[in-house]
N, C-alpha and C positions, 0 to 999 in steps of 0.2 A: 847751032843756031836755033833749031827746033826745040831743044831742051831748054834754052834760055827763055824762049817765048812762053813755053809751058809754065816755067817757074814764075814768070811775071804775072801771068793770068791767075795762077794758084794764090799768089800773095794778095792780089786784088780781091778775089772772092773771099778769102779769109778775113781781110780787113772789113769788107762789107758785112759779113756775118757777125763779126764782133761788134760793129757799130750798131747793127740792128738790135742785138741782144741788150746792149747797154741802154739804147733808147727805150726799149720796152721796160727795162728794169726801172729807169728813171720815171717813166710815166706811171708805172704801178706804184712805186714808192710815193710819188707825189700825191696820187689819188687816195691811197690808203692813209697816208699821213693826214690829209685834209679831213677825211671822214672821222678819223680817230680824234683829231683835234676838236672838231665840232661836237663829237660825242662827249669828250672830256669836259668841254665848256658847259654843255647842257647839264651833265651830272653835277658839276661843280656849282652851277647856279642853283640847282634844286637843293643840294646839301647846304649851301649857304643860307637859303631861304628857311630850311628846316631849323637851323641853329639860330635864326634871327629872333629878336624879341619884339619885332614890329608885327603885332597881331592883325592889324588892318591890312598890311601888305600880304600876310599869309592868307587871309580870307579872300582878298581879290585874286590872288594867284590860284587858290584852290578852286574858285568858281571858273576861272579860265581853263584850268586843267580838266575840270568836269565837262565844260563845253567842248573841249578838244577830244573828249572821250579818253583821256589819260586818267582812268579811274583809280589806279593804284596810287599815283602821286596825290590825287585829290583826296583820297581816303586817308592817307598819312597826315595831311594837313588838317582835314576836318576832324579827325580823331582827337588831335590836340585842342582844336578850337571848341569841341564839345564841352570840355571842362572850363576853358577860359571864359566862354560867353554864357555859361549857365546862369540863368536868372536875369539876363539882359535882353534887350530888344532883338538882338541877332540870334538868340538861342534857337528860335523856331526854324529859321532858314538853315542854320548850320545842321540841325538835327535832320531836317528834310533832305538836304544834300547828302548827308552821311548815310542815311538809309538807302538812298538810291545808288550810292557808290557800291555798297555791298551787293545790291540787287544786280547791278550791271556787271559785277565781277562774278556773278552766279553763286554767291554765298547766300543761298536762300534762307538758311536757318538764322544767320545773323541779321539779314535784311528783314525777315518777318518779325524778329524780336524788336528791331529798331522801329519798324512801322507801328507795331503795337504800342511800344513805349511812347511814340509821338502822339498817338491818339489819347493816351492816358495823360500826358503832360500838357497837351495843347488842345483841349476838347472843343474850343471855339475857333480854332484856326480855319482858314479857307482850305487847308490841305487835309483836314481831319477825315472827311468822308473818303477821299482818295487813299489815304494811308490805311484806313480800316479795310478797304477793299484789297489793297496790296498785301496787307498782312495775310488775309485769307488766300490770296493768289499765290503767295510764297509757299504756303502749305500744299497747295495744289501742285506746284512745280516739284515739290519733294515727294509727292505720291509716286510710289514705284509701280512696276508691272504687277498685274493681278496675282501672279504666282508667288510673289514675295510677301513679306509681312506687311499688313495693311494698317498699322498704327497711324502713320501719317495721313493716310486716306481718310480715316475716321476723324482725325483732328481737323482736316481740311473741310469736311462736311460740317462739323461743328462750327467752325469759324465762318463759313459762308451762310449758314443758317442764322448765326448771330448778326451778320451784316444785313441780311435781308429783313430781319426783325427791326433793326435800328434804322435802316434807310429804305423803307418800303417803296418810296417814290424815286429811288436812285435810277439814273440812266444805266447803271451796271446790272440791274435786275435780270434782264433777258440773258445776259452773259452768265450771270450767277446760276440761273436755272439750267442752262446748258451744261455748265461745269458740274453742278450737283448730279445731273443725270449721268454724266460720265463717271463720276466718282462712285455713285451707287452701283453703276454697271460693273465696276471692278469688284466691289464687295459681293455682288450677286454671283459673278462668275467664279470668284474664289470659293464661295459657299457651295456652289453647284459642283465644281471640280473636286472639292474635298469629299462631298457626299458620295459622288460617283466612285471615288477612289476606294472608300470603304466597301461599296457594293462589289466592285470588281475584284477586291481582295477576299470576297466571300465573308466579310465581317458583317453579317446581316443585322445583328443587334445594333451596331453602330450606324449602319446605313439607315435603319428605320428612324433612329433619333435624328440623324443629320438631315434626312429628307423632310421630316416634320419641322425641324427648326428653319430650314430654308423656306418652306411654304408659309411659315408664320412671319419670318423676317422680310420676305419679299412677296407679298400678296399680289396676285395678278401677273406673276412672272411668266415668261414664255415657256418655262419648263414645268408649269403647274400640272398639266395633264400627264406628262411623262412621269413625273415624280410620284403622283398619286397612284399611277399604275405600278410603279416599282415598289411602293410600300406594300401593296398586295402581294407581289411576288416575293419580296423580302420576308414577309411574315410566313409565307408558305415554305420557303427554303429554310428559314430559321427553325420552323417546326420540324421539318424533315431531319435536321441535324441536332435536334434537342433530345434530352433524356426523355424517357417515356412519360414521366409525371408532368412534363411541361408541354407535351405535344398538343393535347386537346385545346388548351387555351390559345395557343398560337395558330393552330388551324382555324379556330373560330375567329380570331382577329383578322385573318386573311379573308374569310367569308364576309365579315362585317364591313371591312373596307371595300370589298367589291361592291356590295349593295350601295354604299355611299357613292362610289365611283360611277356606278350605273345611273344613279339619280342626277349626278352633276354633269356627266359627259355621255349622254345617251347615244351620241354619234361619233364617239372617239375612234381614232385610228388604232388605238390599243385595245378596243373592246373585245375583239375576237381572242386575243392572247389572254386578256383578263378572265374571260369566260372559261377558258381551258384551265387556268389556275384555280378558279372558283370550283369547277366541277371536280377536280382532283382533291381539293381541300374537303369538299362535302363527302366524298368517298372515304377519305381517311377518318372523318368524324363519325361515320356510320357505326364503326365498331365500338365507339364510346357510348352510343345511344342504345345499343342492344341490351335487353334485360339480362342480368347475370343470374 
């Protein structure tokens, strides 16, 4: 009797478990199927639109996709419309949307090109100033870290300078000035780090040239005082490591640069160190001034 009751309970539990699994499977299938169906309908609708010859419908849909931030779809449609509407009253707006699609997709090279092209093709448009600024801004976004190649940084500076010259009253001018300071800061740091690299590698000839170029390219730099001192030191160390026939002129260069340094920075934090180099350079020059 007990075995029979146990058997009945076992069958009941087994049936309940199978029912539960089947129910879950049906719910899962139903939900997945619905989502897949909606996805397929959406893709199918877009593909049908792409193949359509109704350009006005494509334009309206492209604008809607743009407003919904579906920029890839919008870009696909606007790319075709760029050619279709060239020379018509809609060409300006199509080009404007197309440039911003690339921008929002973070393709700043293409976006910058399209913004610049817009300025060239529609010089009297209400969007021209904005697109001129965005062209420069795309170059700024492509500017890499200071330690990398700075070609894009230099191009960005050039484009922002062009914008400020063309639109001196623009509301973007304060922002342009801040960005230009940032970009120049990258170039300055790159120049400083490169010069210091030569110095730390004991390539004193290269460091003298690099320090001089930095001071010329970035007048008023926060590193001016330091680099002028390091030029003195570099000439001195360069002289020590030179062949005998070159030592005199290089020790003299160290002395001459110290005198200029003293005139320019009479209270410099590097003055004591510079005096030590100067004194040593003078001692080395004494033997060349003795009568033979």
